[in-house]
One Martini backbone bead per residue (centre of mass of N, CA, C, O) as a GRO file, in nm:
protein
   76
    1MET     BB    1 -12.510  18.282  10.089
    2THR     BB    2 -12.305  18.229   9.813
    3THR     BB    3 -12.347  18.145   9.473
    4GLU     BB    4 -12.213  18.002   9.211
    5PRO     BB    5 -12.187  17.997   8.897
    6PRO     BB    6 -12.189  17.805   8.660
    7ALA     BB    7 -11.991  17.653   8.469
    8GLU     BB    8 -11.852  17.669   8.171
    9PRO     BB    9 -11.846  17.521   7.907
   10PRO     BB   10 -11.660  17.428   7.683
   11ARG     BB   11 -11.540  17.532   7.391
   12ARG     BB   12 -11.653  17.499   7.070
   13ARG     BB   13 -11.595  17.366   6.758
   14ARG     BB   14 -11.529  17.208   6.511
   15PHE     BB   15 -11.621  16.873   6.533
   16GLY     BB   16 -11.643  16.895   6.853
   17LEU     BB   17 -11.385  17.055   6.939
   18SER     BB   18 -11.153  17.174   7.117
   19VAL     BB   19 -10.910  17.392   7.106
   20ARG     BB   20 -10.699  17.203   7.227
   21ALA     BB   21 -10.745  16.971   7.036
   22LEU     BB   22 -10.679  17.116   6.776
   23MET     BB   23 -10.383  17.184   6.853
   24VAL     BB   24 -10.285  16.890   6.880
   25LEU     BB   25 -10.366  16.800   6.593
   26VAL     BB   26 -10.182  16.995   6.445
   27LEU     BB   27  -9.915  16.895   6.573
   28ILE     BB   28  -9.928  16.600   6.479
   29VAL     BB   29  -9.968  16.644   6.176
   30GLY     BB   30  -9.729  16.829   6.124
   31GLY     BB   31  -9.512  16.649   6.229
   32GLY     BB   32  -9.572  16.409   6.042
   33ILE     BB   33  -9.499  16.559   5.778
   34GLY     BB   34  -9.213  16.614   5.857
   35CYS     BB   35  -9.111  16.329   5.881
   36VAL     BB   36  -9.169  16.236   5.600
   37VAL     BB   37  -8.989  16.430   5.462
   38ASN     BB   38  -8.726  16.367   5.603
   39HIS     BB   39  -8.722  16.062   5.533
   40ALA     BB   40  -8.709  16.102   5.224
   41SER     BB   41  -8.448  16.253   5.222
   42TYR     BB   42  -8.271  16.041   5.342
   43HIS     BB   43  -8.308  15.830   5.104
   44ARG     BB   44  -8.208  16.010   4.877
   45GLY     BB   45  -7.925  16.024   4.989
   46GLN     BB   46  -7.857  15.736   4.988
   47VAL     BB   47  -7.889  15.691   4.678
   48ALA     BB   48  -7.685  15.908   4.594
   49SER     BB   49  -7.439  15.785   4.729
   50LYS     BB   50  -7.437  15.513   4.574
   51LEU     BB   51  -7.411  15.621   4.296
   52LYS     BB   52  -7.133  15.770   4.337
   53ARG     BB   53  -6.974  15.508   4.388
   54PHE     BB   54  -7.044  15.417   4.069
   55GLY     BB   55  -7.017  15.699   3.892
   56VAL     BB   56  -7.295  15.840   3.925
   57GLU     BB   57  -7.494  16.088   3.860
   58PRO     BB   58  -7.719  16.233   4.049
   59PRO     BB   59  -7.998  16.355   4.111
   60VAL     BB   60  -8.174  16.587   4.230
   61THR     BB   61  -8.291  16.604   4.580
   62ASN     BB   62  -8.392  16.881   4.576
   63LEU     BB   63  -8.717  16.968   4.530
   64VAL     BB   64  -8.705  17.269   4.480
   65ALA     BB   65  -8.494  17.264   4.260
   66ARG     BB   66  -8.642  17.061   4.076
   67ALA     BB   67  -8.890  17.245   4.030
   68ILE     BB   68  -8.739  17.474   3.899
   69GLU     BB   69  -8.616  17.315   3.662
   70ARG     BB   70  -8.911  17.208   3.552
   71THR     BB   71  -8.991  17.485   3.495
   72PRO     BB   72  -9.121  17.664   3.260
   73ARG     BB   73  -8.996  17.901   3.040
   74PRO     BB   74  -9.021  18.187   2.906
   75THR     BB   75  -9.049  18.300   2.575
   76GLY     BB   76  -8.875  18.605   2.436
   0.00000   0.00000   0.00000
């Protein structure tokens, strides 16, 4: 009769979490950040739409374009 060797314990990484737990954590946090960014974009669009109805030119709501506009340009 042969006996099998004992099963290896799950591999652990930093913070005492398994690789699978770390992957799930990354997906949850990453998805949460995406939701926050999309939700904020939605509200910026709502405000811009209301401003347009009152005849006011809204500011740029695209954060990347806004950052490019505000970046100082080298002179020379």
